[in-house]
N, C-alpha and C positions, 0 to 999 in steps of 0.2 A: 388758582384759576383766574384768568384775566379775560374780561369782556365776554362772558358766557362761553369760555373755552375756545374762542376764535382769535383772541388777541395774543400778542407776543410781548414779553417783557423786554424792553430795550436795555442794552448794556451801556449805552452812551447817549449822546445827544442826537444821534442820527438813527433812523429806522433801518431795519434789514433791507428794505427796498431801495435805499439811497445808494447812489454810485460811490459816495464817500464813506460808507459804512466799513468799519474795520473789524473783521471777525476775530482778530488776534487780541482785542482788548479783554483784559481779565475783568470779570464782573466784580463789583463792589457789593459786599453783603449789606442788605438793608438792616440798619440798626438805629432806630429812632432815638433811643436813650443815649447812644454814643454821639449821635449828631447833635443832640441838645447839649450834651456835656462839652463838646468841642466849641459850639457857639457861645456857651456860657463862659468858658475859659478865655474866649476872645473878646469878652465884654458885651455880648449881646444879651438883652433882657427884655421882658415884656413889662416895661415900667408903668404904662398906663392901663394895663389889663385889658387890652383890646384884641388879644391873641395874636398880635403882630410884634415880632421882636424888633428891637432897635439897638443901636450902639451909640453910646454917649448922648442919648436923648434925641438922636436923629432917626426917624422912622426908616425901616428897611424898605427899599423900593426896588422892584424888579421890572424892568421894561423888556417886553418881548416884541421883537420886530419880525413881522412875517410878510410874505408876498402873497396876496390873495389869489393871484393868477396861478400859483403853483400849489395852492392848498388842496 
């Protein structure tokens, strides 16, 4: 159940309401342990125990750019 039953789980980066949404995308099964394993195999670790993984001592950073007018 997502957002008190009124939310929809997205299959990709775009919501159902977007003109760019592709209904033919196959969903990827949520598997946290598999994701952690893949990242670990690629060299990502939580070296300083701050619950943020990093690779080669460089902290993982994710920048999200949005347009407030379309939010």
